[in-house]
N, C-alpha and C positions, 0 to 999 in steps of 0.2 A: 620388501615393503610393497603391498598390493596397491596398484593404481588403476583408476577407472576414469571414464569420461562422463561428466554430467551434462546433459542437454536440457536447457530450459525452454519451455514453450513461450510463445508470445500470445497473439490474439487467438491462437488455437485453443488456449485454456478457457476462452469465453464461449465456446461453441455448444455448451450444454449437452443435450441428448445426442448431438451429432459428433461430439468430440472424438469418440472411439474411431469413427471412419477416417477422420483427419489424422489421428495418431497412427493408425495402421498404415496409411499412405506414407507418412513420414518415415516410419520404421522401414518400410519396403525400399524407399529411396536411399536411406542410409545404408542398409544392407548391401544394396547394389554397388554403392560407391566404395565401401570398405572391404568387400569380399576378397579382393586380391591381396590384402594385407595380412590375412589370417582369419582365424575363427574368433568371433565375438558372441557373447550372449547379451540379450536385450530384455529389460524389464522396465515397467513404468509405474510411477506412483506420485501423486500430489503434483501433477503438471511438470514432472521431471522424468526424463528418460535416462536410464542407467546403461551405459555401454561398457561391458566388462570384457577385456581381452582374455581369451581362453588358451592361446598359444604363447609359448615363450618367445621373446625377441621381437614382438610386434612393435612397429614404429608408431608410437602414439603421437609423435609430432606430425607425421604425415597424415595420420587419421584425423587429427585436429584441423589440418590444412584443408582436407577434403570436406569434412563436415561443415566447416565455416562457410562453404559456398552452397549449402543445401537450404533451399527455402523452407520456411516453417520453424526454423531454429532462431530464437531470440538471442540466446547467449549460450556459451558452452565453456567448460573448463576441465582441466585435468585435476583430479583430486586423490588424496591419500585415503585409503579405507582404514578406519580405526574401530576398535571395540567401543561400545557405548559406556565407557567409564572415563573419568577425567584424567586419571593417571596415564592411560594408554593414549589419549588424545595429546597430552603434553609431550610424552616421550616420542611419538611419531612426528609431531610437529617440528621438534628440534632437528631431526635428520632431513625431513622432507622439504622444509623451508630454509635450510641452512644457506644455500647458495644465494637466494634472493634477499634474505634478511641480512646476510653478512655484508652485502654491498649497498644496503639502503641506509638512509639517515633517519627517516621517520616512518611510523606505521600506526595502524590501529587494528583492533579486533572487532569483528561483528559476529553475531551468533544468530542462527535460525533454529529454533527449537520446535520442530514439527511434532516430535514425540513428547507430549506434555508429561509423561511419566518419568522423564529424566529428572533426577533429583535437584539439579542446579537450574535456575532460571537464566534467561539470556544475559541480563546485565551481569550476573555473577560469573558466568562463563567468560565473558569479555574481560572483566576485571582480573580474574584469577589467571587466565591464560596470558593476558597482557603482561602481568607481573612476572610470570615465569619466563616469558620471552625476553623481557628486559634484563633479567638476571643472566640469561644464556647469551644474549647478544648486547654487550655494553655499548656498542656503537649506535644503538637505536634510541630514539626519543619518541614519545607519543604525540601524534598530531591528529586530532579527530576530524578536522575540517578538510585538510588537503594532504593526506599522507602519501608518501611514495608507494607504500605497499599496504594493501588491505587484506588482512588474514581473515578468512571466513570459516567458521565452524558450523556445519549443518548436522543437527541431530535428527535422524530420520527413523523409519520403522525398524530396520534391521541393523543399521550401522550408523556410526558417525563419520563425517567426511570433512577433511581439512584441505583448503586450497587458498591460493593467493592471487590468482589471475583469472578474472572473468572476461572472456573474449566475446565481443559483440558478434552475433550471428548474422545471417543474411536476411532474417526477418520474413515477413509475408506468410504465405500458406504453402503447404507441400504441393509440388508440381504434380498435376494430375487430379487434384481435388476439385478443380473448377471446370473440367471439360477440356476440349482441344480446339485450337484455332490456328489459322494459316497466316503466317507472317509474310508480307511482301518485302523481301529482303533485297535491297539494292547494294551497291558497293559503297554507299555513303556513311556518314557518321550516325544518322538518326535511326534508321530502321533496326540495326542491332540493339540499340538502347531500348527501342520500343518492344522488341522481343523479350529482352531482359525484364522490363517493367511488368509485362503481362505474365511472364513465368513467375514473378514474385507474387502475383495474385492467384497462384495455383493453376494457371493455364498450361497445359501441355502444348508445346510449340512444334508445328511443321513449318517449312519455309518454301517459298516459291520465288524463282528468279528468272528474268527474261534476258535472253542473249540475242544479239543481232549480228552474227558474222556475215560479211567480213568487217562490218563497221565496228564491232567490238572484238577484242582479242581473247585468246585463250588465257592470257594473264589476268584479264578482267574477271573471267569466270573463276579462275583459281583464287583470286583475291576474295571473292564472295564465299567460296567454299572454306577458305581459311577463317573468315568471320563466323561461318556456321560452326566450325570446329570449336572456336573459342567460346561460343555461346553454350555449347554442351556442358561446360564446367558448371553452369548454373541451371540450364534448362533440361539437362539429361539428353537422351537420344533424340535426334531430329531427322525426320524424313525431309529430304531436300529435292524439290522438283525444279528442273531446268527446262524452260519453255523456249523453243525457237520462235523468234519474233520478227525476223527480217522481212518476210513477205508482208506482214501486217503493217509494219512501219513504212515500207515502200508504198503500199496502197494508200495509206493515210497521206503521205507526201504527194502522191500523184492525183488524189481525188478530193482532198479537203482543203479549205482555206488555211493558209499558214498560221494565222493567229490562233487557230483552234487545235493545232497539232497536239500539244501536250495534253489538253483536256480529253480529247477523243482517244488518244493513246491510253490514258489512265482509265477511261471508261471500259475500253476493251480489255485492259489488264484485269480489271475487276470482274468482267464477264468470265474470263479464263480462270481466274482464281476461284470463283464460285463453283465452277464445274469441277475443278480439282478438289476443292473443299468437300464437295458432296461425295466424291469417291473415297476420300480419306476420313469421312465422318467428322469433319471440322465444323463447329457450330458458328464460327465467326471469322472475320478477316482482321488483320492487324496491320496498320501502316505507321510510318514514322513522321506523319505530317504534323506541322505546328502552324497555327493560324498566322498568316501573313509572312511566313518565312520566304516563300518564293511565289511567283505569279500563279502557279497551279494550286496554291494553298490559301488563297483568299477564301472568305466564307462563300462567296458566289461560286467560285470554282469547285470547292468541296461539295456544294449542293448539287452542282451538275454531275459530279462524279458519283455521288451517293444515289442519284436518281436511278441508276441501273442495278443497285444492290438489293438483293432479296434476303440477305442475312446481315446481322449486325456488323458494323465496322468499328473496331476499337482504335482510338488514337490516343495512347497514353501520354504523348508529348505535346498534346494540342495547346496547352497553356504555358509551355516552358520556352525559355529563350535559349539561344545557341550556347551561351556560357554554361548553363545548367546541364545541357545535353552533353557537352564535351566533358564536363566533370565526371559524369557517369561513365562515358565511353572510356576515359582514362582508368577509372576504377575497375572496369571489367576487362581491360586490356584489348579493346577493339579499336581504339583511336588511331594508333600508328598504322594498322592495316587499312582502316577506312580512308586514310589520307594518301595512300599510294596512288600515283598518277595514272590510273587505268580507267578509262571512261566506261560507264555502263550505258545501256540502251536509252535511258531517260535523257541523256545529254547529247545523243548523236544527232537528233533532228529537232533540237531546240529552236523555236521560232525567234526571229529577230525582235519582234514586237508582240509578245503574247498578250492575249486578252485577259485583263485582271478582273473584269466584272462581266463575265459571260452571261448570256441569257439562255436558259435551258432550251427553249424552242429553237433558237438559232443553232445550238450545238446539235440537237437531235436532227434538225433538217440537214446540216452538213454531214453528219455521220450516216444518215439514211440515204444519202445520194449515191452510196456505194454499198453493195451487199458484202459485208464482212463475215457473214455467218460461215461460209465454206472455209475461209482462212482460219477462223477461230476453231472450228472443228478439227482442221488439220493440225493446228498448233497443239491442241489438247492431245490428239492422237500420238504426236511425235515427242511429247514431253518425256524427258528422262528422269529416272528416280535414283537417288543415292541416299544412303543412310549414314549418319554420323553419330558416333557414340563418344562419351568422355574417355580420355586417355586411360583413366584409372579402371574403367570397365573393360578395357581391351587387354589388360595385363594378366 
């Protein structure tokens, strides 16, 4: 019995004349993720992508698991391939759905008749196949409102397809379809979620992290690298830039008012990130800031930070509360790593009484009292680059 994967588009289907470029990007991303499982063929029609295994013994469960994390997919399912005649649909449905229908109590049948030349209309397909399945599986009863199992028959151009489980996909747009941006990745809960949220909008992610040895440990850096690896399941390959930040933080501590430490530090981080972004052809920066969450994330503080920015700064979590952010962190499996007790450089020189309503002229005056330019240039020069790829792409 031949089985394939049906991938359904979401908002990609609404892209009009640009749809083909989004579709090509999605297929490219899927091919990269499934390559190690064996050979597949790909074809598209009517906002559906058909993924057909060409090798024997391909693990379709693993293929579904991987595809379920690829942005641009609204829903996906494993389906049995049938001839476009009702007898073959019935016969293959009995065997293909036997396990799930034998253990269920209620079901219903839905039909999607894309090929209008098929002699039976959708209501007729539902009624006739439903009757046949009731005869074959006497444990079942029909429930059209809240069935345990929904059997779906799709009549398409070349074949009919039968399936019983539609799995929700990752949604969004294919990674790479919206350009590239640089994520300021700390060891906390928020920034990995911000990276995930922007990847969902089709943005290819690179990441930058700041270390301050001996104030931060190797374990703190390893923690962030682990977060980066986890993000690759959704974001694809990530270039990871690690910036030495000790001299800059010590200079801030020695030359600037304590209440301004965090804001000046973030302004310099933005300066460095923009220089790295330019080298890596990133069009924007991404942060995990949420308005009012901490002193450096008040509107006044964010305005002071943004004053040094020459490229857009995306803050996808800006209106979310911590509970919402944690919920996504758990979903993408970054929460446990983010809560490991290793400090990042943002927490090392935290002022006792940070300024929550800073004035830009005061911040600029304090920052300009010391020439940070040589230290910034040195940090950029000594930045180290690593590349992380999804596990499935390394096999």
